[in-house]
N, C-alpha and C positions, 0 to 999 in steps of 0.2 A: 469378571465384570468389574465395574468401577467400585462396587461395594467391598471388594476383597481387601484384606489387610495390606497396607503399603501403597495402594493405588493413588490415593490423594498425594502422598509424598512424592511418588514418581511423577505425577502430573506437574506439580509445582517445580520440582527439580529439573524436569525436561525443558519446561518453558524458560527457566533461568539460563540453562546451558545454551539454548537456541539464541536467546537475546545476547548472550556473551559472544557467541560466534559472529553475530551480525555486527557487533560493535568493534570486533577485534581485527578488522581488515587492515592490512599494511598499506602504507601510503606509497604505492608503487609509482615509479616514473617521476618522482618529485626530487629535485636536487636543490638543496639549500645553497644559497649564495653566501659563501664565507667572505668573499671579497666585497668591497663596498660598491664597485662600479658594475652594476648589472641591471638588466631590465627583466621584469617578471612577465611571462607570457602565459595567459590563461585561455586555452581553447574552449569555445562554446559551440558544440556541434550537436546535430540531431534535434529532436523535438525539444522545445522549451517547456520544461516541467518543473515541478516544485523541488525536485531533488537537486536541480542546478542552482537553486537559490543558495543553499548552504554551501555548495561547492564554490560558488563565486565569492561568497562572504569569507570563507576560509582563505581563499587565494588572496584577496585584497588585504586581509589582516596579516597574513604571512609576509606578503611583499613589504608592507609598512614596517613590520617588526624586524625583518632582516635587513632593512635599509636599502631597498631597491630604489633606483632613480625614478622609475615610472612603471606603469603596467600597460601591456598591449593585450587587448581582448580580441582574440580571433573569432570571428562570427561566421558560421556556415550552417544556416538553418532555414527551413521552409516556414517556421513559425511554431506555435504551440499555445500554451495557456496564457491568457491575459493576466491573471493574478500573479503568476510566476514572473512574467515580463515586467510588470510594474514594480515588483519587489527588487528585481535585478536593476531596473532603471534607477531606483532610489539608492541602491548600494553604490552604483557608479557615480551618480551625482554627488554623493556625500563622501566619496573616497578621500582619504587623507593625502593622496599623491596623484600626479597626473595620470589620466587614463586615455589611451587612444584605442580606437576600434579599427581592426584590420579586416575588411569585409571581403569574403568570398561569395557569400549569398546571404542577404539579410531581408527576408520577406516577413511580412506580418509582424509577429512579436519580436523578431530579430531586428526589424527596423527601429522599434522603440528603444531597444537596448543600444543600438548604434547611435541614435540621436543623443543619448545621454553622455557620450564620450566627449572629451575635450577636442579631439580631432578625429575625423573619419578618413581613413585611407582605403581606397578601393583597389582590389587586385584586378589585373587584366581579365576582362570577360565577366566581371562580377555584376551584381544588380542589387537594388534596394527598393522597398516599397510594398504595394499590394497588401495593405494592413486592415482591410475591412473585416470587422468581427462577424463570425457566422455561427449559427446554431444548426449543426448538421449540414445539410446542403443548402440551407436558406440563410439569407442575410439576417443579422440580429435586428431587434426592434430599435426604434429611433432613440430611445433612452440610452441603450448600450452604445450605439454608434456615437451619439453626442458626447457621452462620458469619455469614451476612448479618444475621440477627436480632440477634445480639450486636453487630454493627457499628452497627446502628441504635440499640441500647440505649446503647452507649458514647458515641455522638455526642450523643444526647439528654441524657445525664448531664453531658457536658462543657459543654453550653450551658444547663443548668438547666431542661430540659423533662421532662415525664412519660415515663419510659422505657417504661412499659407501652403508652402510645399508639403510640410508635415501633415497639415489637415487634409490635403487632397489625397494623401495615401490611405486615409481612413474613410472619408466621405465622398461618394461618387457624385454628389450634388454640387460639389465645389468646382468652379471653372476658373482657370488661370489662363488668360489670353496668351497664346503663343507657347503654352506649356501643355495644358490638358483641357479637353472639352468636358462639358457637363455630361454626366452619365457614365464616366469612366474613372477607374481608380488610377492613381499615379504610381507608376513604376519607372525607375530610372536605371539606365545602364551606367557603367562606371564613368564613361566620357561625359554623358549628359549630367550626371550628378555633380561632377567637377565644374562643368560649364555654368550650372545654375547656382553654384556656391554651397550646395548641400554637403559635398565632400571636399576634402582639401587636396588630395593628390591621388595619382594612380601609380602604384609601385608593385614590383614583381615578387619580392621575397622579404624575409625578415631583416636581412642585412641592409637592404635599401630603406626599410622602415626605420631602423635604428639610426641610420645616417640622416634621414630626413628629420627625425625628432631631435637631432643634435647630440646623439650618443654614439658616435662612430666607433669608439673603442670598447663599448660596453658588451658584456656577455649576455646571451639570451638564456635565461633559466626557465624551463618549461614546467608548468603545473599539470598534474593529471588527477582525475578523481580517484579517491580511495575505493577500496572494495566496498566499504560500508556505504559510500555515496552512490556507487553504481547500483547497489541493492535498493537504496532509497529511491533512485530514479525509476527503477523497475516497479517497485511496490506502489508508488504513488500514481502510476499510470491509471487513468480512469477505467481502463478495461481490465487491468490486473487486479485491482482492489476487490471488486465483487467476486472474482474467481478465487482469491485467497480466502475470503470470508466463507464462500460456499464450501471449499475444501475443509476449512476449519470446523464449521458447524457439522458437516456430514461426517467427518472423521470421529468427532466426539460422540455423535449420536450412535454410530455403528459400534463404538467401543462399549456403549452401555449394553449391547446385545451380545458381546463376546466375553469369553472367560479370560481372566488375567489382563495383561496390558500388551497390545500388539501393534501391528502396522497402522490400522485406522486411527487410533488415538495419537500415535506419533506423527502421522501426516497432519492431523488436525492441529496439534500443538505447533508443529513447524510452520504451518500456514498462518496461524494467528500470531505466532512470534514474528514472522516476517512482516505481517501487516503493521503491528504496533512498533516493531523495531525500525522499519523504514520510515514511518511517520515521525518517530522520535528524532531520527537522524536528520530528516528534512526540516526539522524545527516546527512542525505543525502541531505537536503535542508535547506536553511535559510529562515528567514521571508520575505526577498525580493521576494522569489519565490511565496509565498502566496500573497504578494502585487501585483505581476504581474498578478496572477489569478483574483484577485478582479478588477484590472484595465480592464482586458479583459471582465469581466462580465458587468462592468459599460458601457464600450464602446458599447457592444452588445445591452444592454438595451436602451441606448441612440439612437442607430440606429433604433431599433424596435419601440420605443415609441414616439420619438420626431422628428427625421429627416426623411422626406419622401424618399421613395426609399431605395435602399441598395447599399452602396458604400464603400468608403475608411474607414470610421469609423467602420462599421460593420466587414469588412474584417480584420482590425487591431485588433478588439476585439477577433475574432476567432483565429488569429495568436498568440495573447498574451496568450489565454487560453491553446492552444496546446503547446506552448513553456513552460509554467509553469509546465505542466504535465510532459514533457520530462525532464526538468531541475530538477524536484523533485526526479527523479529516480537515481539509482546508476551509470548507464552508458547509453549512447544514444541508443545503439543497442537494449538493452532490453526494454528501454522506448518506442522506435518506434514500436517494435514488440507488446508490450502491447497495445499501442495506436491504432495500425492497427486492432488488434483483437477486441478492444472495439468499434471502429467505425463501423466495419462490423456487429458485434453483435447488436449494437444499431439500425442500419437501419432495420435489420431483426426483432428484438423484438418490436421496436416502430411501425413498419409497421403492424405487426401481431395484436398488441393491438388496434391500431386505426381502423383497417379494420374489425376485427372479434370480439374481446372481447367487443368493444363498443356497439355491437348489443345485448349483452346478459345481463341478470339480474345481473350477477356477477360484472359488471362494476360499479354498484351502491355501491359496497363495497369500491371503491376507490375514486369516485368523486360524487359531488352533482348533482343529476339528477331531483330534484323536479322542476315542472313547475308551474307557476302562471298563468294558463289559465282560460278562461271563464267557462269551464266545472266545475271548482272547485270554482267558485264564484268570480274570479278575472277578471276584465275587463280593458283592456288597453285603453289608451286615444284614442278617436274616430279618431283623426287625424292620428294616427299611423296605425290603422286598415284600414284606407282608402288607405294606401300605397300598400296594397296587389295587385299584378298584374301590378303595375306601373313600368316604365322603367327609368333608369338613367345611370350614369357613375361613376366609382370608382375614387375618387379624390386622394386616397393614396393606396398603396398596401394593400390587404386584406390578413392577415396572421393568422388566418382567419378574425380578426377584423380590422376595419379601417373606413374610411369616404367615403361617396358617395353623389353625387348631384342628387336629385330626384325632378322633378318639379320645378327646380330653387332654391331649398333649400338644405342645408347641413344636413345630418343625419349620426349618428353612426350606422354602419351596420356590419353584420357578414356573411361571406360566409359559404356555406355548407361543411366546412372542407377542402376546396382546396384553394391553393394560387392563388390570382388573382392580376396581376400587375395593377398599376395605369393606367387609361384610358380605362379599360375594360368596355364594355357595359353590364349592369346588369339589372335584373328584380327582384322585390320583390316577394318572394314565400309565405311567411307567417310572422306573427308578434306574438311573444310570450312575453307577458308583454310589456317590453320596448325594447326587442330585435327584431331588424329588420333583418330577414334572407333573403339573396339574393343568386342568382346563375347567371352565365353568360348567356347572351341571346343566344338562339340557332337559 
């Protein structure tokens, strides 16, 4: 159990190793441009999420540092998070070198990113638009629609495009005669986007794009996400974050009920390490947030292992852990929602595992269940065997391990899986090796 010698050290060391693996991902697929005449191409594909923000920022910085002539952002997405899209929009607008968007599909959040580029080039059969914000299956409230509409308008104005076309992609109430009727969202094919002046050209491949931009002899250098950035994209997904927290909480809770250090605790640390590591990589949290989490863990361990009872130190530890989880997320509302889901799921999952799975043979896959009892040739010290049936009182809370006074002497005891407060009258029910098992008197 966690109270055994070296468990705290193993916990801290394991989490540090996990975070080190998260950050150590190689930058696969990325070729630095040693020659001066090259164009940096940054593919943006799949859901627009917070992990893509750090990926785009790194790509733009590297392109500028290596002396690229320009950047081409390839966009192929059905959309995603608005907060991530607005951050990517700002990065492109403030980029230190020209940025062109090569659009295969730019719906919703992808349309905002495309509008921020200096030039929009459409691939044959591509489309752009349909950017109404939604909450689940329902359109967002008027406040959200209005805010995003003005974001689209401001972006179009900054890059010299028709702001009405941009607004009509977000707000179905906008009517543009000859273009879109009221009650419909604006989506444009490649040909229609060029006709209306929203896009600049329709081109088939990268070579045509480079020729059109005025760099016919330039090389195309492709950027790819690092392993760490891929992890960050996965971890910051709003579905994955609560799952990682649930596995983290459940693993550590189960570890409290098992001897030594095993699979549940390792899974718990890995899950929490991925959660914090991914959010650090995505730029959503600083190292001080991870420090706050470690502080909470240390306070909680101090309360459980050193200080009798449960008071201010333990409560402070829990608050620090919960606060670090919330502060690591992009906004407090989503963080609290993920945390609430995780806590409810943890209670249900941990309760099920402790109550039902522990009684099955499959539990042996996860924890060490070997016993050193007399049937196998192991004999406990006679003085401990003599304790069976004797009564005493718990000197410390049993969670389930603690100390009790039996016959005027202090013994390390373990309750039968239930929490017993200090002062509870107990009786020894069996001795397994050096483990003295007790239950409350009835």
